[in-house]
Structures are given as C-alpha cells and as structure tokens.
N, CA, C and O atoms as a GROMACS GRO file, in nm:
protein
  588
    1MET      N    1  13.910   9.068  10.534
    1MET     CA    2  13.862   9.123  10.408
    1MET      C    3  13.710   9.119  10.399
    1MET      O    4  13.649   9.215  10.352
    2GLY      N    5  13.648   9.010  10.444
    2GLY     CA    6  13.503   8.998  10.439
    2GLY      C    7  13.433   9.103  10.523
    2GLY      O    8  13.328   9.155  10.486
    3SER      N    9  13.493   9.133  10.640
    3SER     CA   10  13.431   9.235  10.725
    3SER      C   11  13.445   9.374  10.664
    3SER      O   12  13.362   9.462  10.690
    4ASP      N   13  13.550   9.396  10.583
    4ASP     CA   14  13.563   9.524  10.514
    4ASP      C   15  13.449   9.546  10.416
    4ASP      O   16  13.397   9.656  10.404
    5ILE      N   17  13.410   9.440  10.347
    5ILE     CA   18  13.299   9.450  10.252
    5ILE      C   19  13.169   9.480  10.326
    5ILE      O   20  13.091   9.565  10.283
    6ILE      N   21  13.146   9.411  10.436
    6ILE     CA   22  13.024   9.434  10.515
    6ILE      C   23  13.023   9.577  10.568
    6ILE      O   24  12.920   9.644  10.565
    7THR      N   25  13.136   9.624  10.616
    7THR     CA   26  13.143   9.761  10.667
    7THR      C   27  13.112   9.862  10.558
    7THR      O   28  13.035   9.956  10.580
    8HIS      N   29  13.170   9.843  10.441
    8HIS     CA   30  13.144   9.935  10.330
    8HIS      C   31  12.999   9.927  10.284
    8HIS      O   32  12.938  10.030  10.254
    9LEU      N   33  12.943   9.807  10.279
    9LEU     CA   34  12.802   9.793  10.242
    9LEU      C   35  12.711   9.858  10.346
    9LEU      O   36  12.613   9.922  10.311
   10ALA      N   37  12.744   9.841  10.474
   10ALA     CA   38  12.663   9.901  10.581
   10ALA      C   39  12.667  10.053  10.572
   10ALA      O   40  12.564  10.119  10.584
   11ILE      N   41  12.784  10.108  10.550
   11ILE     CA   42  12.796  10.255  10.538
   11ILE      C   43  12.720  10.303  10.415
   11ILE      O   44  12.648  10.403  10.422
   12ALA      N   45  12.736  10.233  10.303
   12ALA     CA   46  12.664  10.272  10.180
   12ALA      C   47  12.513  10.263  10.201
   12ALA      O   48  12.439  10.349  10.154
   13THR      N   49  12.468  10.160  10.271
   13THR     CA   50  12.325  10.143  10.295
   13THR      C   51  12.271  10.255  10.383
   13THR      O   52  12.163  10.308  10.357
   14VAL      N   53  12.344  10.291  10.487
   14VAL     CA   54  12.300  10.401  10.574
   14VAL      C   55  12.293  10.532  10.496
   14VAL      O   56  12.199  10.609  10.512
   15VAL      N   57  12.393  10.557  10.412
   15VAL     CA   58  12.393  10.679  10.330
   15VAL      C   59  12.273  10.678  10.235
   15VAL      O   60  12.206  10.780  10.219
   16VAL      N   61  12.246  10.565  10.173
   16VAL     CA   62  12.133  10.555  10.080
   16VAL      C   63  12.000  10.570  10.155
   16VAL      O   64  11.906  10.629  10.101
   17ILE      N   65  11.990  10.518  10.276
   17ILE     CA   66  11.869  10.535  10.356
   17ILE      C   67  11.847  10.683  10.388
   17ILE      O   68  11.734  10.732  10.384
   18LEU      N   69  11.953  10.754  10.419
   18LEU     CA   70  11.941  10.897  10.445
   18LEU      C   71  11.898  10.972  10.318
   18LEU      O   72  11.820  11.066  10.326
   19ILE      N   73  11.948  10.930  10.204
   19ILE     CA   74  11.905  10.990  10.077
   19ILE      C   75  11.757  10.960  10.053
   19ILE      O   76  11.683  11.047  10.006
   20PHE      N   77  11.713  10.837  10.084
   20PHE     CA   78  11.571  10.804  10.071
   20PHE      C   79  11.488  10.894  10.162
   20PHE      O   80  11.384  10.945  10.121
   21ASP      N   81  11.534  10.914  10.286
   21ASP     CA   82  11.461  11.004  10.376
   21ASP      C   83  11.448  11.144  10.317
   21ASP      O   84  11.344  11.207  10.328
   22TYR      N   85  11.554  11.190  10.255
   22TYR     CA   86  11.550  11.322  10.192
   22TYR      C   87  11.449  11.324  10.077
   22TYR      O   88  11.368  11.416  10.068
   23THR      N   89  11.454  11.225   9.990
   23THR     CA   90  11.359  11.221   9.878
   23THR      C   91  11.216  11.203   9.930
   23THR      O   92  11.122  11.258   9.872
   24ASN      N   93  11.200  11.127  10.036
   24ASN     CA   94  11.068  11.112  10.098
   24ASN      C   95  11.017  11.247  10.146
   24ASN      O   96  10.900  11.280  10.128
   25GLY      N   97  11.105  11.325  10.206
   25GLY     CA   98  11.066  11.455  10.257
   25GLY      C   99  11.022  11.550  10.147
   25GLY      O  100  10.916  11.610  10.157
   26PHE      N  101  11.104  11.565  10.043
   26PHE     CA  102  11.064  11.662   9.940
   26PHE      C  103  10.956  11.606   9.849
   26PHE      O  104  10.885  11.682   9.783
   27HIS      N  105  10.941  11.474   9.844
   27HIS     CA  106  10.837  11.413   9.762
   27HIS      C  107  10.700  11.427   9.828
   27HIS      O  108  10.601  11.458   9.762
   28ASP      N  109  10.695  11.405   9.959
   28ASP     CA  110  10.567  11.404  10.029
   28ASP      C  111  10.532  11.535  10.098
   28ASP      O  112  10.417  11.557  10.134
   29ALA      N  113  10.630  11.621  10.119
   29ALA     CA  114  10.604  11.745  10.192
   29ALA      C  115  10.501  11.833  10.122
   29ALA      O  116  10.416  11.894  10.187
   30SER      N  117  10.509  11.839   9.991
   30SER     CA  118  10.412  11.922   9.919
   30SER      C  119  10.270  11.870   9.937
   30SER      O  120  10.176  11.949   9.940
   31ASN      N  121  10.253  11.740   9.948
   31ASN     CA  122  10.120  11.684   9.972
   31ASN      C  123  10.068  11.722  10.110
   31ASN      O  124   9.948  11.741  10.130
   32ILE      N  125  10.159  11.732  10.205
   32ILE     CA  126  10.118  11.762  10.343
   32ILE      C  127  10.080  11.908  10.358
   32ILE      O  128   9.978  11.939  10.421
   33VAL      N  129  10.158  11.998  10.302
   33VAL     CA  130  10.135  12.141  10.325
   33VAL      C  131  10.057  12.209  10.214
   33VAL      O  132  10.009  12.320  10.233
   34GLY      N  133  10.043  12.146  10.101
   34GLY     CA  134   9.981  12.209   9.985
   34GLY      C  135   9.840  12.258  10.008
   34GLY      O  136   9.806  12.370   9.968
   35THR      N  137   9.757  12.178  10.071
   35THR     CA  138   9.617  12.214  10.089
   35THR      C  139   9.600  12.332  10.182
   35THR      O  140   9.524  12.424  10.153
   36VAL      N  141   9.670  12.330  10.296
   36VAL     CA  142   9.651  12.440  10.391
   36VAL      C  143   9.710  12.570  10.338
   36VAL      O  144   9.663  12.678  10.374
   37ILE      N  145   9.813  12.562  10.254
   37ILE     CA  146   9.868  12.684  10.195
   37ILE      C  147   9.775  12.735  10.085
   37ILE      O  148   9.747  12.855  10.078
   38ALA      N  149   9.726  12.645  10.000
   38ALA     CA  150   9.638  12.686   9.890
   38ALA      C  151   9.506  12.743   9.940
   38ALA      O  152   9.450  12.834   9.880
   39SER      N  153   9.457  12.689  10.052
   39SER     CA  154   9.331  12.740  10.108
   39SER      C  155   9.353  12.864  10.194
   39SER      O  156   9.257  12.923  10.244
   40ARG      N  157   9.477  12.904  10.211
   40ARG     CA  158   9.517  13.019  10.291
   40ARG      C  159   9.482  13.003  10.439
   40ARG      O  160   9.467  13.102  10.511
   41ALA      N  161   9.468  12.878  10.483
   41ALA     CA  162   9.446  12.853  10.625
   41ALA      C  163   9.573  12.881  10.705
   41ALA      O  164   9.567  12.918  10.822
   42MET      N  165   9.689  12.862  10.641
   42MET     CA  166   9.818  12.891  10.704
   42MET      C  167   9.911  12.952  10.600
   42MET      O  168   9.894  12.934  10.480
   43THR      N  169  10.007  13.024  10.650
   43THR     CA  170  10.112  13.073  10.561
   43THR      C  171  10.209  12.958  10.536
   43THR      O  172  10.209  12.860  10.610
   44PRO      N  173  10.292  12.969  10.433
   44PRO     CA  174  10.390  12.862  10.410
   44PRO      C  175  10.481  12.838  10.531
   44PRO      O  176  10.510  12.723  10.564
   45ILE      N  177  10.525  12.943  10.595
   45ILE     CA  178  10.613  12.928  10.712
   45ILE      C  179  10.540  12.855  10.824
   45ILE      O  180  10.596  12.764  10.885
   46GLN      N  181  10.416  12.893  10.852
   46GLN     CA  182  10.339  12.829  10.958
   46GLN      C  183  10.320  12.680  10.929
   46GLN      O  184  10.337  12.597  11.017
   47SER      N  185  10.284  12.648  10.806
   47SER     CA  186  10.257  12.509  10.774
   47SER      C  187  10.384  12.424  10.781
   47SER      O  188  10.380  12.310  10.827
   48VAL      N  189  10.496  12.478  10.737
   48VAL     CA  190  10.621  12.403  10.744
   48VAL      C  191  10.663  12.380  10.889
   48VAL      O  192  10.711  12.272  10.923
   49ILE      N  193  10.644  12.480  10.974
   49ILE     CA  194  10.678  12.464  11.116
   49ILE      C  195  10.589  12.358  11.181
   49ILE      O  196  10.638  12.272  11.253
   50VAL      N  197  10.458  12.364  11.155
   50VAL     CA  198  10.366  12.266  11.213
   50VAL      C  199  10.401  12.125  11.164
   50VAL      O  200  10.404  12.031  11.243
   51VAL      N  201  10.426  12.110  11.036
   51VAL     CA  202  10.460  11.979  10.981
   51VAL      C  203  10.590  11.928  11.040
   51VAL      O  204  10.600  11.811  11.076
   52ALA      N  205  10.691  12.015  11.049
   52ALA     CA  206  10.820  11.973  11.103
   52ALA      C  207  10.807  11.925  11.247
   52ALA      O  208  10.865  11.823  11.285
   53VAL      N  209  10.731  11.997  11.328
   53VAL     CA  210  10.713  11.959  11.468
   53VAL      C  211  10.641  11.825  11.478
   53VAL      O  212  10.686  11.737  11.552
   54PHE      N  213  10.532  11.809  11.406
   54PHE     CA  214  10.454  11.687  11.421
   54PHE      C  215  10.516  11.567  11.349
   54PHE      O  216  10.493  11.453  11.390
   55GLU      N  217  10.592  11.589  11.243
   55GLU     CA  218  10.667  11.478  11.181
   55GLU      C  219  10.771  11.425  11.278
   55GLU      O  220  10.795  11.305  11.284
   56PHE      N  221  10.833  11.514  11.353
   56PHE     CA  222  10.932  11.473  11.452
   56PHE      C  223  10.865  11.403  11.570
   56PHE      O  224  10.918  11.304  11.621
   57MET      N  225  10.750  11.454  11.614
   57MET     CA  226  10.684  11.398  11.731
   57MET      C  227  10.604  11.271  11.701
   57MET      O  228  10.570  11.196  11.793
   58GLY      N  229  10.575  11.246  11.574
   58GLY     CA  230  10.495  11.129  11.538
   58GLY      C  231  10.546  10.998  11.593
   58GLY      O  232  10.472  10.929  11.663
   59PRO      N  233  10.671  10.960  11.565
   59PRO     CA  234  10.722  10.834  11.619
   59PRO      C  235  10.732  10.833  11.772
   59PRO      O  236  10.722  10.728  11.835
   60ILE      N  237  10.753  10.950  11.830
   60ILE     CA  238  10.767  10.957  11.976
   60ILE      C  239  10.634  10.925  12.043
   60ILE      O  240  10.629  10.845  12.136
   61PHE      N  241  10.526  10.987  11.996
   61PHE     CA  242  10.395  10.967  12.058
   61PHE      C  243  10.311  10.860  11.990
   61PHE      O  244  10.228  10.796  12.055
   62GLY      N  245  10.330  10.842  11.861
   62GLY     CA  246  10.249  10.745  11.787
   62GLY      C  247  10.310  10.606  11.781
   62GLY      O  248  10.241  10.509  11.747
   63GLY      N  249  10.437  10.594  11.812
   63GLY     CA  250  10.502  10.463  11.808
   63GLY      C  251  10.565  10.436  11.673
   63GLY      O  252  10.561  10.518  11.582
   64THR      N  253  10.621  10.319  11.664
   64THR     CA  254  10.696  10.280  11.544
   64THR      C  255  10.636  10.157  11.477
   64THR      O  256  10.708  10.078  11.416
   65ALA      N  257  10.506  10.140  11.487
   65ALA     CA  258  10.441  10.022  11.431
   65ALA      C  259  10.461  10.012  11.280
   65ALA      O  260  10.483   9.902  11.228
   66VAL      N  261  10.453  10.124  11.210
   66VAL     CA  262  10.471  10.121  11.064
   66VAL      C  263  10.614  10.080  11.030
   66VAL      O  264  10.636   9.997  10.941
   67ALA      N  265  10.710  10.138  11.099
   67ALA     CA  266  10.851  10.102  11.075
   67ALA      C  267  10.875   9.954  11.105
   67ALA      O  268  10.948   9.887  11.032
   68ASN      N  269  10.815   9.904  11.211
   68ASN     CA  270  10.831   9.762  11.244
   68ASN      C  271  10.767   9.673  11.139
   68ASN      O  272  10.820   9.567  11.106
   69THR      N  273  10.653   9.715  11.086
   69THR     CA  274  10.587   9.638  10.981
   69THR      C  275  10.672   9.633  10.855
   69THR      O  276  10.692   9.526  10.798
   70ILE      N  277  10.723   9.748  10.812
   70ILE     CA  278  10.807   9.750  10.692
   70ILE      C  279  10.936   9.672  10.716
   70ILE      O  280  10.986   9.606  10.625
   71GLY      N  281  10.990   9.680  10.838
   71GLY     CA  282  11.110   9.604  10.871
   71GLY      C  283  11.087   9.454  10.870
   71GLY      O  284  11.183   9.377  10.858
   72GLY      N  285  10.963   9.410  10.882
   72GLY     CA  286  10.933   9.268  10.883
   72GLY      C  287  10.886   9.213  10.748
   72GLY      O  288  10.836   9.101  10.742
   73ILE      N  289  10.901   9.290  10.642
   73ILE     CA  290  10.855   9.247  10.510
   73ILE      C  291  10.938   9.132  10.455
   73ILE      O  292  10.886   9.044  10.386
   74ALA      N  293  11.066   9.133  10.486
   74ALA     CA  294  11.156   9.034  10.428
   74ALA      C  295  11.222   8.950  10.537
   74ALA      O  296  11.252   8.999  10.646
   75LYS      N  297  11.243   8.822  10.505
   75LYS     CA  298  11.318   8.732  10.593
   75LYS      C  299  11.453   8.708  10.527
   75LYS      O  300  11.464   8.631  10.431
   76LEU      N  301  11.555   8.772  10.578
   76LEU     CA  302  11.688   8.761  10.518
   76LEU      C  303  11.786   8.691  10.609
   76LEU      O  304  11.906   8.689  10.580
   77GLY      N  305  11.740   8.634  10.719
   77GLY     CA  306  11.828   8.572  10.818
   77GLY      C  307  11.908   8.456  10.766
   77GLY      O  308  12.019   8.431  10.815
   78ASP      N  309  11.856   8.383  10.669
   78ASP     CA  310  11.930   8.266  10.619
   78ASP      C  311  12.025   8.300  10.504
   78ASP      O  312  12.092   8.211  10.452
   79LEU      N  313  12.031   8.426  10.465
   79LEU     CA  314  12.123   8.469  10.361
   79LEU      C  315  12.253   8.517  10.424
   79LEU      O  316  12.256   8.550  10.542
   80THR      N  317  12.357   8.520  10.346
   80THR     CA  318  12.483   8.573  10.398
   80THR      C  319  12.468   8.722  10.424
   80THR      O  320  12.379   8.787  10.370
   81ALA      N  321  12.557   8.774  10.507
   81ALA     CA  322  12.550   8.917  10.541
   81ALA      C  323  12.569   9.005  10.419
   81ALA      O  324  12.503   9.108  10.406
   82VAL      N  325  12.658   8.964  10.329
   82VAL     CA  326  12.683   9.045  10.208
   82VAL      C  327  12.558   9.049  10.122
   82VAL      O  328  12.521   9.155  10.072
   83VAL      N  329  12.494   8.935  10.103
   83VAL     CA  330  12.373   8.930  10.020
   83VAL      C  331  12.261   9.010  10.086
   83VAL      O  332  12.191   9.085  10.018
   84SER      N  333  12.244   8.996  10.216
   84SER     CA  334  12.139   9.069  10.287
   84SER      C  335  12.157   9.220  10.274
   84SER      O  336  12.062   9.292  10.244
   85MET      N  337  12.278   9.267  10.296
   85MET     CA  338  12.304   9.410  10.285
   85MET      C  339  12.287   9.459  10.142
   85MET      O  340  12.237   9.570  10.119
   86THR      N  341  12.327   9.377  10.045
   86THR     CA  342  12.312   9.416   9.905
   86THR      C  343  12.165   9.424   9.867
   86THR      O  344  12.124   9.515   9.794
   87VAL      N  345  12.084   9.330   9.917
   87VAL     CA  346  11.940   9.332   9.890
   87VAL      C  347  11.878   9.459   9.948
   87VAL      O  348  11.800   9.526   9.880
   88LEU      N  349  11.913   9.493  10.071
   88LEU     CA  350  11.859   9.616  10.132
   88LEU      C  351  11.903   9.739  10.054
   88LEU      O  352  11.822   9.830  10.031
   89LEU      N  353  12.029   9.743  10.016
   89LEU     CA  354  12.081   9.856   9.940
   89LEU      C  355  12.008   9.871   9.807
   89LEU      O  356  11.968   9.982   9.770
   90CYS      N  357  11.990   9.762   9.737
   90CYS     CA  358  11.920   9.767   9.606
   90CYS      C  359  11.773   9.805   9.623
   90CYS      O  360  11.719   9.880   9.542
   91GLY      N  361  11.708   9.754   9.726
   91GLY     CA  362  11.569   9.791   9.752
   91GLY      C  363  11.554   9.940   9.779
   91GLY      O  364  11.460  10.003   9.731
   92MET      N  365  11.646   9.995   9.855
   92MET     CA  366  11.642  10.138   9.883
   92MET      C  367  11.670  10.220   9.758
   92MET      O  368  11.606  10.322   9.734
   93LEU      N  369  11.766  10.175   9.676
   93LEU     CA  370  11.795  10.246   9.551
   93LEU      C  371  11.675  10.244   9.458
   93LEU      O  372  11.646  10.343   9.391
   94GLY      N  373  11.604  10.130   9.454
   94GLY     CA  374  11.482  10.121   9.372
   94GLY      C  375  11.375  10.217   9.419
   94GLY      O  376  11.307  10.280   9.338
   95SER      N  377  11.358  10.229   9.550
   95SER     CA  378  11.256  10.320   9.601
   95SER      C  379  11.295  10.467   9.577
   95SER      O  380  11.208  10.550   9.551
   96ILE      N  381  11.423  10.498   9.586
   96ILE     CA  382  11.468  10.634   9.554
   96ILE      C  383  11.442  10.664   9.407
   96ILE      O  384  11.394  10.772   9.373
   97PHE      N  385  11.474  10.569   9.320
   97PHE     CA  386  11.450  10.588   9.178
   97PHE      C  387  11.303  10.616   9.152
   97PHE      O  388  11.269  10.706   9.076
   98TRP      N  389  11.215  10.539   9.214
   98TRP     CA  390  11.071  10.558   9.194
   98TRP      C  391  11.026  10.694   9.247
   98TRP      O  392  10.947  10.762   9.182
   99ASN      N  393  11.076  10.733   9.364
   99ASN     CA  394  11.042  10.866   9.417
   99ASN      C  395  11.082  10.976   9.321
   99ASN      O  396  11.004  11.067   9.294
  100LEU      N  397  11.204  10.968   9.269
  100LEU     CA  398  11.252  11.072   9.178
  100LEU      C  399  11.177  11.071   9.045
  100LEU      O  400  11.146  11.177   8.990
  101LEU      N  401  11.146  10.952   8.995
  101LEU     CA  402  11.074  10.942   8.869
  101LEU      C  403  10.933  11.001   8.881
  101LEU      O  404  10.891  11.079   8.796
  102THR      N  405  10.861  10.964   8.986
  102THR     CA  406  10.725  11.016   9.002
  102THR      C  407  10.726  11.165   9.035
  102THR      O  408  10.636  11.238   8.993
  103TRP      N  409  10.826  11.211   9.108
  103TRP     CA  410  10.838  11.354   9.137
  103TRP      C  411  10.866  11.431   9.008
  103TRP      O  412  10.805  11.536   8.984
  104TRP      N  413  10.956  11.380   8.926
  104TRP     CA  414  10.995  11.450   8.802
  104TRP      C  415  10.875  11.466   8.708
  104TRP      O  416  10.858  11.572   8.648
  105PHE      N  417  10.792  11.362   8.696
  105PHE     CA  418  10.678  11.367   8.607
  105PHE      C  419  10.550  11.417   8.675
  105PHE      O  420  10.445  11.424   8.612
  106GLY      N  421  10.559  11.451   8.804
  106GLY     CA  422  10.443  11.503   8.875
  106GLY      C  423  10.334  11.400   8.898
  106GLY      O  424  10.216  11.434   8.905
  107ILE      N  425  10.374  11.275   8.910
  107ILE     CA  426  10.278  11.167   8.933
  107ILE      C  427  10.260  11.148   9.084
  107ILE      O  428  10.358  11.127   9.155
  108PRO      N  429  10.137  11.155   9.133
  108PRO     CA  430  10.118  11.133   9.276
  108PRO      C  431  10.158  10.991   9.314
  108PRO      O  432  10.117  10.894   9.249
  109SER      N  433  10.236  10.979   9.417
  109SER     CA  434  10.286  10.849   9.458
  109SER      C  435  10.323  10.854   9.605
  109SER      O  436  10.355  10.960   9.658
  110SER      N  437  10.319  10.741   9.670
  110SER     CA  438  10.354  10.731   9.811
  110SER      C  439  10.497  10.679   9.824
  110SER      O  440  10.533  10.579   9.763
  111SER      N  441  10.576  10.748   9.905
  111SER     CA  442  10.712  10.701   9.930
  111SER      C  443  10.711  10.570  10.009
  111SER      O  444  10.801  10.488   9.992
  112SER      N  445  10.612  10.551  10.093
  112SER     CA  446  10.602  10.425  10.167
  112SER      C  447  10.577  10.309  10.073
  112SER      O  448  10.635  10.202  10.088
  113HIS      N  449  10.489  10.331   9.975
  113HIS     CA  450  10.465  10.226   9.876
  113HIS      C  451  10.589  10.202   9.791
  113HIS      O  452  10.618  10.088   9.753
  114ALA      N  453  10.663  10.308   9.760
  114ALA     CA  454  10.788  10.292   9.685
  114ALA      C  455  10.887  10.210   9.765
  114ALA      O  456  10.957  10.125   9.710
  115LEU      N  457  10.893  10.234   9.896
  115LEU     CA  458  10.984  10.160   9.982
  115LEU      C  459  10.946  10.012   9.986
  115LEU      O  460  11.033   9.925   9.973
  116VAL      N  461  10.819   9.984  10.005
  116VAL     CA  462  10.774   9.844  10.008
  116VAL      C  463  10.801   9.776   9.874
  116VAL      O  464  10.851   9.664   9.869
  117GLY      N  465  10.767   9.845   9.765
  117GLY     CA  466  10.791   9.788   9.632
  117GLY      C  467  10.938   9.764   9.603
  117GLY      O  468  10.974   9.661   9.547
  118GLY      N  469  11.023   9.858   9.642
  118GLY     CA  470  11.166   9.841   9.621
  118GLY      C  471  11.221   9.724   9.699
  118GLY      O  472  11.299   9.644   9.646
  119LEU      N  473  11.181   9.712   9.826
  119LEU     CA  474  11.230   9.602   9.908
  119LEU      C  475  11.177   9.467   9.859
  119LEU      O  476  11.253   9.371   9.848
  120VAL      N  477  11.048   9.460   9.831
  120VAL     CA  478  10.990   9.334   9.784
  120VAL      C  479  11.053   9.293   9.650
  120VAL      O  480  11.084   9.176   9.630
  121GLY      N  481  11.071   9.388   9.560
  121GLY     CA  482  11.133   9.357   9.431
  121GLY      C  483  11.275   9.306   9.446
  121GLY      O  484  11.313   9.208   9.381
  122ALA      N  485  11.353   9.370   9.531
  122ALA     CA  486  11.491   9.326   9.551
  122ALA      C  487  11.496   9.187   9.616
  122ALA      O  488  11.578   9.104   9.578
  123VAL      N  489  11.408   9.163   9.713
  123VAL     CA  490  11.405   9.033   9.779
  123VAL      C  491  11.359   8.925   9.682
  123VAL      O  492  11.417   8.816   9.679
  124LEU      N  493  11.256   8.952   9.603
  124LEU     CA  494  11.210   8.854   9.504
  124LEU      C  495  11.320   8.817   9.406
  124LEU      O  496  11.340   8.700   9.375
  125PHE      N  497  11.391   8.917   9.358
  125PHE     CA  498  11.496   8.893   9.259
  125PHE      C  499  11.613   8.817   9.320
  125PHE      O  500  11.667   8.726   9.257
  126ALA      N  501  11.654   8.854   9.440
  126ALA     CA  502  11.775   8.797   9.498
  126ALA      C  503  11.752   8.667   9.573
  126ALA      O  504  11.837   8.578   9.569
  127ALA      N  505  11.639   8.655   9.641
  127ALA     CA  506  11.621   8.540   9.730
  127ALA      C  507  11.497   8.457   9.700
  127ALA      O  508  11.490   8.341   9.741
  128GLY      N  509  11.400   8.512   9.630
  128GLY     CA  510  11.280   8.436   9.598
  128GLY      C  511  11.160   8.476   9.681
  128GLY      O  512  11.172   8.544   9.783
  129ALA      N  513  11.044   8.431   9.636
  129ALA     CA  514  10.918   8.469   9.698
  129ALA      C  515  10.904   8.415   9.840
  129ALA      O  516  10.828   8.471   9.920
  130ASP      N  517  10.973   8.308   9.873
  130ASP     CA  518  10.962   8.252  10.007
  130ASP      C  519  11.030   8.339  10.113
  130ASP      O  520  11.013   8.315  10.232
  131HIS      N  521  11.106   8.439  10.071
  131HIS     CA  522  11.172   8.529  10.165
  131HIS      C  523  11.091   8.658  10.188
  131HIS      O  524  11.133   8.744  10.265
  132VAL      N  525  10.977   8.669  10.122
  132VAL     CA  526  10.888   8.784  10.144
  132VAL      C  527  10.777   8.740  10.237
  132VAL      O  528  10.717   8.634  10.218
  133VAL      N  529  10.749   8.821  10.337
  133VAL     CA  530  10.640   8.792  10.430
  133VAL      C  531  10.513   8.852  10.369
  133VAL      O  532  10.489   8.972  10.378
  134TRP      N  533  10.435   8.766  10.306
  134TRP     CA  534  10.317   8.811  10.233
  134TRP      C  535  10.197   8.836  10.323
  134TRP      O  536  10.108   8.912  10.287
  135GLY      N  537  10.194   8.773  10.441
  135GLY     CA  538  10.083   8.792  10.533
  135GLY      C  539   9.972   8.689  10.517
  135GLY      O  540   9.871   8.696  10.586
  136PHE      N  541   9.991   8.593  10.427
  136PHE     CA  542   9.887   8.493  10.406
  136PHE      C  543   9.872   8.401  10.527
  136PHE      O  544   9.762   8.353  10.554
  137ASP      N  545   9.980   8.377  10.599
  137ASP     CA  546   9.971   8.290  10.716
  137ASP      C  547   9.879   8.348  10.822
  137ASP      O  548   9.815   8.273  10.896
  138ILE      N  549   9.871   8.478  10.831
  138ILE     CA  550   9.779   8.542  10.926
  138ILE      C  551   9.635   8.515  10.883
  138ILE      O  552   9.550   8.487  10.968
  139LEU      N  553   9.608   8.525  10.753
  139LEU     CA  554   9.473   8.496  10.704
  139LEU      C  555   9.434   8.351  10.729
  139LEU      O  556   9.320   8.322  10.765
  140VAL      N  557   9.528   8.259  10.710
  140VAL     CA  558   9.501   8.117  10.732
  140VAL      C  559   9.471   8.093  10.879
  140VAL      O  560   9.377   8.021  10.912
  141GLU      N  561   9.549   8.154  10.968
  141GLU     CA  562   9.525   8.138  11.112
  141GLU      C  563   9.389   8.193  11.152
  141GLU      O  564   9.318   8.131  11.231
  142LYS      N  565   9.350   8.310  11.098
  142LYS     CA  566   9.220   8.368  11.128
  142LYS      C  567   9.108   8.277  11.079
  142LYS      O  568   9.006   8.260  11.146
  143HIS      N  569   9.127   8.217  10.961
  143HIS     CA  570   9.028   8.126  10.905
  143HIS      C  571   9.014   8.001  10.992
  143HIS      O  572   8.903   7.952  11.014
  144LYS      N  573   9.126   7.949  11.041
  144LYS     CA  574   9.123   7.831  11.128
  144LYS      C  575   9.050   7.861  11.258
  144LYS      O  576   8.973   7.779  11.308
  145LEU      N  577   9.076   7.979  11.314
  145LEU     CA  578   9.012   8.016  11.439
  145LEU      C  579   8.861   8.038  11.422
  145LEU      O  580   8.782   8.006  11.510
  146ALA      N  581   8.823   8.094  11.306
  146ALA     CA  582   8.681   8.122  11.281
  146ALA      C  583   8.604   7.996  11.246
  146ALA      O  584   8.485   7.985  11.275
  147GLY      N  585   8.671   7.901  11.184
  147GLY     CA  586   8.602   7.783  11.132
  147GLY      C  587   8.613   7.670  11.224
  147GLY      O  588   8.561   7.562  11.196
   0.00000   0.00000   0.00000
C-alpha cells in the first residue's frame, strides 16, 4: 500500500513538472522573442524557430549547472519518501500558481525565481529552515580561507 502512494505521488509530480514546463514556456517565451519581433529584426516564425532550436540545444552544449543548482536547494534525504514527494509536488504547484498569476496580470516575473520560491516555501513549511541549502556555509568557508 505504501508503494502505491509513492507511485501515485511520483506520477502526479512528473505531470505537475510537465505542466510547470508548459507554463514556463508560455510565460517566458514572449520575453525571449518579443524584442526581435517588435524591432522587426525577425519575423515571428523565424524567432520562434531560432528560440526553439537554441532552447533545445542549451542543456546539450551549455550543461546542466542551473538544473543541478536548483536540484540542490533542499535537503530532503532524512524525510520519508511520501513527505519528500509531497514537498516537491507542493513546491511545483506553488511555482505554477505564481507563473499563472503574474502572467494573468501582466507582471514581469521569472519562472526560475518562481520555481526556487515555490520549492523553498514548501520546504520551509514542511521541514524547516535547516532543510534549505542557503549557501551560507560557502561564505563561511571563503571567509576562513581568506582570513
């Protein structure tokens, strides 16, 4: 029975992540192509093709450092699998909500910031501040090395 819950949560989380990707695309795409279309440097078709090609090639040639950084924001290893999956699911739902809200009202916003905020908020609420990787330990280490 417990594995059924994990399976359902995993499937729901993957579906919600795909929905986030969709909202990220329509939320940020206008920012990417808007300037070149408005300046008439490219036609809408040309700009969408160029963006589609380079958005796909970005992780291939540029690497996945940003994805790895966002993946390391939270430490959920000591939580149960159900709690961990629920936290991820809620964080993604929060970021989708923020994307849709800012899109609806025409407020400029970053989907990456929405993702970080959603994940950090869900982790803070469910597990506490000690489960968020704030990055202060890196500053302390740099200070020790410099001093």
